[in-house]
C-alpha positions in Angstrom: -48.4 131.7 -59.5 -49.6 132.8 -63.0 -53.4 132.9 -63.1 -54.6 129.6 -64.5 -55.6 129.5 -68.1 -58.0 126.5 -68.1 -60.0 124.2 -66.0 -61.1 120.6 -66.4 -62.6 117.7 -64.4 -60.2 115.3 -62.7 -59.2 112.3 -64.6 -57.9 109.0 -63.3 -54.7 108.1 -65.1 -54.0 104.6 -66.3 -51.9 102.3 -64.2 -48.3 103.4 -63.6 -45.2 101.4 -64.6 -44.8 100.6 -60.9 -48.3 99.2 -60.7 -47.9 97.2 -63.9 -44.6 95.8 -62.6 -46.2 94.8 -59.4 -49.1 93.0 -61.2 -46.6 91.4 -63.5 -44.5 90.1 -60.6 -47.6 88.8 -59.0 -48.8 87.0 -62.1 -45.3 85.5 -62.6 -45.3 84.1 -59.0 -48.9 82.8 -59.4 -47.9 80.9 -62.6 -45.0 79.3 -60.8 -47.1 78.2 -57.9 -49.9 77.1 -60.2 -47.5 75.0 -62.2 -46.2 73.2 -59.1 -49.8 72.7 -57.8 -51.1 71.3 -61.0 -48.1 69.0 -61.3 -49.1 67.5 -57.9 -52.9 67.6 -58.4 -53.6 66.5 -62.0 -51.9 63.1 -61.7 -53.9 62.4 -58.5 -57.1 63.4 -60.2 -56.3 61.1 -63.1 -56.3 58.0 -60.8 -60.1 58.5 -60.4 -60.7 59.1 -64.1 -60.5 57.0 -67.3 -57.1 56.9 -68.7 -56.9 59.4 -71.6 -54.1 61.2 -73.6 -51.1 60.2 -75.7 -50.0 56.5 -75.4 -47.0 56.9 -73.2 -45.5 54.0 -71.2 -43.6 54.7 -68.0 -40.1 55.2 -69.5 -41.3 57.3 -72.3 -43.4 59.5 -70.0 -40.4 60.0 -67.7 -38.1 60.9 -70.6 -40.7 63.3 -72.0 -41.4 65.1 -68.7 -37.6 65.3 -67.9 -37.0 66.8 -71.4 -39.8 69.3 -71.0 -38.5 70.4 -67.6 -34.9 70.8 -68.8 -36.0 72.6 -72.0 -38.2 75.1 -70.2 -35.5 76.0 -67.7 -32.9 76.4 -70.5 -35.4 78.6 -72.5 -36.1 80.7 -69.4 -32.4 81.4 -69.2 -32.2 82.3 -72.8 -35.1 84.8 -72.4 -33.3 86.4 -69.4 -30.2 86.8 -71.6 -32.1 88.2 -74.5 -33.9 90.7 -72.3 -30.6 91.8 -70.7 -29.1 92.5 -74.2 -32.2 94.4 -75.2 -32.1 96.6 -72.1 -28.5 97.4 -72.8 -29.4 98.4 -76.4 -32.3 100.5 -75.2 -30.1 102.2 -72.7 -27.7 103.2 -75.4 -30.6 105.2 -77.0 -31.4 106.9 -73.6 -30.8 105.5 -70.1 -34.3 106.8 -69.2 -36.2 104.8 -71.8 -36.1 101.4 -69.9 -38.0 102.7 -66.8 -40.2 105.0 -68.9 -41.6 102.5 -71.3 -42.4 99.7 -69.0 -42.0 97.5 -72.0 -40.3 94.6 -70.2 -42.9 93.8 -67.4 -44.6 91.4 -69.8 -41.5 89.3 -69.9 -41.8 88.6 -66.2 -45.1 86.9 -67.0 -43.3 84.9 -69.7 -40.6 83.9 -67.3 -43.2 82.7 -64.8 -45.0 80.7 -67.5 -41.8 78.9 -68.5 -40.7 78.1 -64.9 -44.3 77.1 -64.0 -44.3 74.6 -66.9 -40.9 73.3 -65.8 -42.2 72.8 -62.2 -45.3 71.1 -63.5 -43.2 68.6 -65.5 -40.8 68.0 -62.5 -43.6 67.4 -60.0 -45.6 65.3 -62.4 -42.4 63.3 -63.1 -42.2 62.3 -59.5 -45.6 60.6 -59.7 -44.9 58.4 -62.8 -44.7 54.7 -61.7 -44.2 51.5 -63.7 -47.8 50.4 -63.1 -49.4 53.9 -63.1 -48.6 56.3 -66.0 -50.6 59.6 -65.9 -51.0 59.9 -69.6 -53.3 62.9 -69.3 -50.7 64.8 -67.2 -48.0 64.1 -69.8 -50.3 65.2 -72.6 -51.0 68.4 -70.7 -47.3 69.0 -70.3 -46.9 68.7 -74.1 -49.8 71.1 -74.6 -48.1 73.6 -72.3 -44.9 73.4 -74.3 -47.0 74.3 -77.4 -48.5 77.3 -75.6 -45.1 78.4 -74.3 -43.7 78.2 -77.8 -46.4 80.4 -79.3 -46.0 83.0 -76.5 -42.2 83.0 -76.8 -42.3 83.5 -80.5 -44.8 86.4 -80.2 -42.7 88.2 -77.6 -39.4 87.6 -79.4 -41.0 89.2 -82.5 -41.9 92.3 -80.4 -38.4 92.5 -79.1 -37.2 93.0 -82.6 -39.1 96.3 -82.7 -38.0 97.3 -79.2 -34.3 97.5 -80.1 -34.8 99.9 -83.0 -34.9 103.7 -82.7 -38.2 103.8 -84.6 -39.7 101.2 -82.3 -38.7 103.1 -79.2 -40.0 106.3 -80.6 -43.4 104.7 -81.4 -43.5 103.2 -77.9 -42.9 106.5 -76.2 -45.3 108.3 -78.6 -48.1 105.8 -77.9 -47.9 106.6 -74.2 -47.5 110.3 -74.8 -50.7 110.4 -76.9 -52.6 108.8 -74.0 -51.3 111.3 -71.5 -52.1 114.2 -73.8 -55.7 113.1 -74.3 -56.1 112.7 -70.5 -54.4 115.9 -69.4 -55.3 118.2 -72.3 -58.7 116.9 -73.5 -59.8 118.2 -76.9 -62.5 120.8 -77.2 -62.8 124.5 -76.0 -61.2 125.5 -72.8 -63.4 125.5 -69.7 -63.3 129.0 -68.2 -62.2 129.2 -64.6 -65.0 130.4 -62.3 -64.5 134.0 -61.2 -64.3 133.1 -57.5 -61.2 130.9 -58.0 -59.0 133.3 -56.0 -61.4 134.1 -53.2 -59.8 131.7 -50.7 -58.3 132.9 -47.4 -54.7 133.3 -48.4 -53.7 134.4 -44.9 -54.6 131.0 -43.4 -53.2 128.7 -46.0 -51.3 125.7 -44.7 -48.3 124.1 -46.5 -48.3 120.5 -47.7 -44.7 119.2 -47.1 -42.9 116.3 -48.7 -42.1 114.0 -45.8 -39.8 111.5 -47.5 -36.3 111.8 -48.9 -35.3 113.6 -52.1 -37.5 112.4 -55.0 -39.4 113.4 -58.1 -43.1 114.2 -58.1 -44.5 111.5 -60.4 -48.3 111.8 -60.2 -51.3 112.8 -58.1 -54.6 111.1 -57.5 -56.7 113.8 -59.1 -60.2 112.4 -58.2 -59.2 111.7 -54.6 -57.8 115.2 -54.2 -60.9 116.9 -55.6 -63.1 114.8 -53.3 -61.0 115.7 -50.3 -61.0 119.4 -51.1 -64.8 119.5 -51.8 -65.6 117.5 -48.6 -63.6 119.9 -46.4 -64.3 123.2 -48.1 -60.7 123.6 -49.3 -58.7 124.7 -52.3 -55.4 123.0 -53.0 -52.7 125.0 -54.8 -49.7 123.0 -56.0 -46.4 124.9 -56.3 -44.5 122.0 -57.7 -45.3 120.6 -61.1 -45.4 116.9 -62.1 -41.8 116.0 -62.9 -40.3 118.5 -60.4 -37.6 117.3 -58.0 -38.6 117.8 -54.3 -36.1 117.7 -51.5 -36.8 116.5 -48.0 -39.2 118.9 -46.3 -40.0 120.8 -49.6 -43.4 122.5 -49.8 -45.3 121.0 -52.7 -48.7 122.6 -52.2 -50.8 124.9 -50.0 -54.3 124.3 -48.5 -56.6 127.3 -48.5 -60.0 127.1 -46.7 -62.7 128.6 -48.8 -65.1 129.3 -45.9 -64.5 129.6 -42.1 -63.9 125.9 -41.5 -60.8 125.2 -39.4 -58.5 122.3 -38.9 -56.7 122.5 -42.3 -53.4 121.4 -40.8 -55.0 118.0 -39.9 -55.8 117.3 -43.5 -52.4 118.3 -44.9 -51.1 114.7 -44.3 -54.1 113.3 -46.2 -53.4 115.6 -49.2 -49.7 114.5 -49.1 -50.8 110.9 -49.3 -52.4 111.6 -52.7 -49.0 112.4 -54.2 -46.7 109.7 -55.5 -42.9 110.1 -55.7 -40.2 108.1 -57.3 -36.5 108.2 -58.2 -37.1 109.5 -61.8 -39.8 110.9 -64.0 -42.4 108.9 -65.8 -44.8 109.6 -68.7 -47.8 108.7 -66.5 -49.1 112.3 -66.0 -46.1 114.1 -67.4 -46.5 114.9 -71.1 -43.4 117.1 -71.1 -41.3 114.0 -70.1 -42.7 112.2 -73.2 -41.3 115.0 -75.4 -38.1 114.8 -73.4 -37.7 111.2 -74.2 -38.4 111.7 -77.9 -35.9 114.6 -78.0 -33.4 112.3 -76.2 -33.7 109.7 -79.0 -33.3 112.3 -81.7 -30.2 114.0 -80.2 -28.6 110.7 -79.2 -28.9 109.5 -82.8 -27.3 112.7 -84.0 -24.2 112.4 -81.8 -20.9 111.8 -83.7 -20.5 108.4 -81.9 -23.9 107.2 -83.4 -24.4 109.3 -86.5 -27.9 107.9 -87.3 -30.0 110.8 -88.7 -32.7 108.4 -89.9 -33.5 107.5 -86.2 -33.7 111.2 -85.5 -36.2 111.6 -88.3 -38.3 108.8 -86.9 -38.4 110.6 -83.5 -39.3 113.8 -85.3 -42.3 112.0 -86.9 -43.7 111.3 -83.5 -42.8 114.8 -82.2 -44.8 116.3 -85.1 -47.8 114.2 -84.3 -47.7 115.1 -80.6 -47.3 118.8 -81.4 -50.2 118.7 -83.8 -52.4 117.2 -81.0 -51.4 120.0 -78.6 -51.6 122.8 -81.1 -55.3 123.6 -80.6 -55.7 122.4 -77.0 -55.8 124.5 -73.9 -52.4 124.4 -72.2 -50.6 125.9 -69.2 -51.6 126.1 -65.6 -55.0 124.6 -64.7 -57.7 124.0 -62.2 -59.5 120.8 -61.4 -63.2 121.2 -60.9 -65.5 119.2 -58.6 -68.9 117.9 -59.7 -70.5 121.3 -59.2 -68.0 123.2 -61.3 -66.1 124.7 -58.3 -62.4 125.0 -58.7 -60.7 122.8 -56.1 -57.1 121.9 -57.2 -54.7 124.1 -59.1 -51.4 123.0 -60.5 -48.6 124.4 -62.7 -48.2 122.9 -66.2 -46.1 123.7 -69.3 -47.5 126.0 -72.0 -47.2 125.9 -75.8 -43.8 127.7 -75.8 -42.5 125.2 -73.2 -43.5 122.2 -75.3 -42.2 123.6 -78.6 -38.8 124.4 -77.0 -38.5 121.0 -75.4 -39.5 119.2 -78.5 -37.4 121.0 -81.1 -34.6 123.3 -79.7 -31.9 120.6 -79.1 -32.6 118.9 -82.3 -32.3 122.2 -84.1 -28.9 122.7 -82.5 -27.5 119.2 -83.1 -29.2 118.5 -86.4 -28.6 121.7 -88.3 -25.5 120.2 -90.0 -27.4 117.2 -91.4 -29.4 117.8 -94.6 -31.9 114.9 -93.8 -32.7 116.4 -90.4 -32.9 119.9 -91.7 -35.4 118.9 -94.4 -37.5 117.0 -91.9 -37.5 119.9 -89.5 -38.6 122.3 -92.3 -41.6 120.0 -93.1 -42.5 119.6 -89.4 -42.5 123.4 -88.8 -44.5 124.0 -91.9 -47.1 121.4 -91.1 -47.5 122.4 -87.4 -47.6 126.1 -88.3 -50.4 125.5 -90.8 -52.4 123.6 -88.2 -51.8 125.9 -85.2 -53.9 128.9 -84.4 -52.5 132.3 -85.1 -51.6 133.0 -81.5 -49.2 130.0 -81.4 -47.4 130.6 -84.7 -44.8 133.0 -83.4 -43.0 130.3 -81.4 -42.8 128.2 -84.5 -41.7 131.1 -86.6 -38.8 131.7 -84.2 -37.7 128.0 -84.7 -37.9 128.4 -88.4 -35.7 131.4 -88.3 -33.3 129.7 -86.0 -33.2 126.7 -88.4 -32.4 129.0 -91.3 -29.5 130.6 -89.4 -28.0 127.4 -88.0 -28.2 125.4 -91.3 -26.8 128.3 -93.3 -23.8 128.3 -90.9 -23.3 124.6 -90.8 -24.0 123.7 -94.4 -21.7 126.1 -96.3 -21.4 124.0 -99.4 -23.8 125.2 -102.0 -25.0 121.7 -103.0 -25.8 120.7 -99.4 -27.4 124.0 -98.7 -29.7 123.6 -101.7 -30.6 120.0 -100.7 -31.4 121.1 -97.1 -33.5 124.0 -98.3 -36.4 121.7 -99.3 -39.0 120.5 -96.8 -39.3 116.7 -96.8 -41.5 114.5 -94.6 -39.1 111.6 -95.2 -36.0 113.6 -94.5 -34.3 112.6 -97.8 -35.8 110.9 -100.8 -39.4 112.1 -100.4 -41.4 113.2 -103.4 -40.9 116.8 -104.5 -43.5 119.3 -103.2 -46.3 119.9 -105.6 -45.6 122.8 -108.0 -41.8 122.2 -107.7 -41.6 119.2 -110.0 -40.8 119.7 -113.7 -43.7 120.1 -115.9 
């Protein structure tokens, strides 16, 4: 493996999509159960309290609760239909976006709230009698309808943004920025201690993936570092986050630093710190965030879609992410324990990898569109100006490729002249200073 270029302390990532989905399902089930329980308990409590609430008689209370129950069930069905349509729209942008964004877990909670309100109304309805009307319970049901309406309106407003290319780009970029800040913290690179390669290479023990074929999603960095420090080990990953691992594939090696034995016993404990899944996520994988943004851009540029403005919106977010990375230490890294000892190494993409992933396909598919060419010129100029001198050659290579590709694709003199101007808006932006007529 290439010698690591940086070192940092382990960082605990935010909850994964899977964890959020589990919490959302749990919250939805809790709301349903709570609604049924309150529908049974509140009218019983009312019998021992002074009668309060709206002035319902028995028939009006029954009609109100029945209407609330039916309305909430109908609204829940509408929400399911709306979410299904949104998912289909998002999948048309990229089939990987639905699982990557985790945007729809909150709607499980909304569904639980609606069904919980319906159950509350149905159970409370069963306790309405001619001589005993739980007015407080009916009033509470009306209040729940008000709460549900506010939540539904807010979430439907957010759905409007989720179905647009710009909204999807912003959603991906928001998560990507978080991962960049966690994995590539700002500030000068921490040098790797000189004894990082002093482990006993001859006695290293492989850590094997024991499940079926899957993608390496994330690792529990703090737990791995503690485990390695406690047992005098170094852990060297040979698979990067986002790599596919077949059954029985070696993902890492354990190397004892001293003369302590029994490394093979701890391999299973190290393997337990690694999480796998059917497809990549952005949780600890900044490269996958760029992959998703590039997907949105090139899908928008396909002849079947022909939406260069969406590609420009994706390039806006790509530019921001590249600017964040331009002065940060990238590439393979070590995780340090509390004493500054290197404990866990892992392969990671470098600057050239990120630039290629972010731009190359859009250069290829967008070189025939003046709007995209102008936005790419502005992006390359801006990132080149911000990047240190050592990282500018990769950007210069893309600038040269853009010149060649656009000259070939835009042979008409007018379109060639239009595409020759950098524009942060793609088309229609103000002329660069110094180029406007005096």
